[in-house]
C-alpha positions as CSV (number, residue, x, y, z in Angstrom):
1,M,8.3,13.2,13.2
2,E,6.6,14.4,10.0
3,R,4.2,11.8,8.6
4,A,5.5,10.5,5.3
5,R,3.1,10.2,2.4
6,A,3.5,9.0,-1.1
7,S,1.4,8.2,-4.1
8,Q,1.9,7.1,-7.7
9,G,-0.7,7.2,-10.4
10,L,-3.6,7.9,-8.1
11,G,-4.0,11.6,-8.1
12,A,-4.1,13.4,-4.7
13,T,-2.3,11.8,-1.8
14,P,-4.4,10.7,1.1
15,A,-3.9,12.8,4.3
16,D,-4.2,9.8,6.7
17,G,-5.1,6.2,7.0
18,R,-8.8,6.8,7.4
19,E,-8.9,8.8,4.2
20,L,-7.0,6.1,2.4
21,L,-9.5,3.5,3.6
22,E,-12.4,5.6,2.6
23,R,-11.0,6.5,-0.9
24,F,-10.0,3.0,-1.8
25,A,-12.7,0.9,-0.3
26,D,-12.6,-1.2,-3.5
27,A,-9.6,-3.1,-2.1
28,G,-11.7,-5.4,0.1
29,A,-10.1,-7.1,3.0
30,I,-6.9,-5.7,4.5
31,L,-3.8,-7.8,4.6
32,D,-2.4,-7.4,8.2
33,L,1.3,-7.9,7.9
34,R,2.4,-5.9,11.0
35,E,3.7,-9.0,12.9
36,L,6.1,-10.0,10.1
37,E,9.8,-9.4,9.9
38,A,11.3,-7.6,7.0
39,P,11.4,-8.3,4.1
40,E,8.4,-10.6,4.3
41,P,5.7,-7.8,4.3
42,M,7.1,-6.5,1.0
43,Q,7.3,-10.0,-0.5
44,R,3.7,-10.8,0.5
45,I,2.4,-7.5,-1.0
46,L,4.3,-8.1,-4.2
47,E,3.0,-11.7,-4.4
48,A,-0.6,-10.6,-3.8
49,A,-0.2,-7.8,-6.3
50,A,1.0,-10.2,-8.9
51,G,-2.3,-12.1,-8.6
52,L,-4.5,-9.0,-9.1
53,A,-6.7,-9.0,-12.1
54,P,-6.8,-5.8,-14.2
55,G,-8.6,-3.2,-12.1
56,G,-8.1,-5.3,-8.9
57,A,-6.8,-3.7,-5.7
58,L,-5.4,-4.6,-2.3
59,L,-4.8,-2.9,1.0
60,A,-2.1,-3.9,3.5
61,R,-1.0,-2.8,6.9
62,T,2.8,-3.0,7.4
63,P,5.0,-2.9,10.5
64,C,6.7,0.3,9.2
65,F,6.3,2.7,6.3
66,P,7.6,0.5,3.4
67,R,9.7,3.0,1.3
68,M,11.6,0.1,-0.3
69,L,8.4,-1.3,-1.7
70,F,7.4,1.7,-3.8
71,P,10.1,1.4,-6.5
72,Q,9.2,-2.3,-6.8
73,L,5.5,-1.4,-7.4
74,E,6.5,1.2,-10.0
75,R,8.7,-1.3,-11.9
76,R,5.6,-3.5,-12.1
77,R,3.5,-0.5,-13.3
78,L,1.1,-0.8,-10.4
79,A,-0.7,2.3,-9.0
80,W,-0.3,2.8,-5.3
81,A,-0.8,5.1,-2.3
82,A,0.5,4.9,1.2
83,V,0.4,6.7,4.5
84,E,2.5,6.4,7.6
85,E,0.2,6.0,10.6
86,P,0.9,7.8,13.9
87,D,2.3,4.5,15.4
88,E,4.8,4.4,12.5
89,T,3.1,1.5,10.8
90,G,2.2,1.8,7.1
91,L,-1.1,1.5,5.2
92,V,-0.6,0.7,1.6
93,Y,-3.1,0.5,-1.3
94,V,-2.0,-1.2,-4.6
95,R,-4.1,-1.3,-7.8
96,R,-3.4,-3.0,-11.1
97,P,-4.6,-0.7,-13.9
98,A,-7.5,-1.9,-15.9
């Protein structure tokens, strides 16, 4: 399976999870949502993103690559990047523009 990648408003797309973690270390602690059933990971990311101050960021691990999340982030004018890990989980970075 080809690894899916996406980014919006962040320039170059990260090649893998390690690169995403290195590039976006400003996000601080990682929300680990891998044990949750859909749609809870998406809801939790959107709730956390709603509380971000301008310039604030978050990183989250999801149980799968969250394609349904990206349009929601774009509607909220949030910048994001995501990668699908080899185990098919997702790693998502979200930032509220300053």
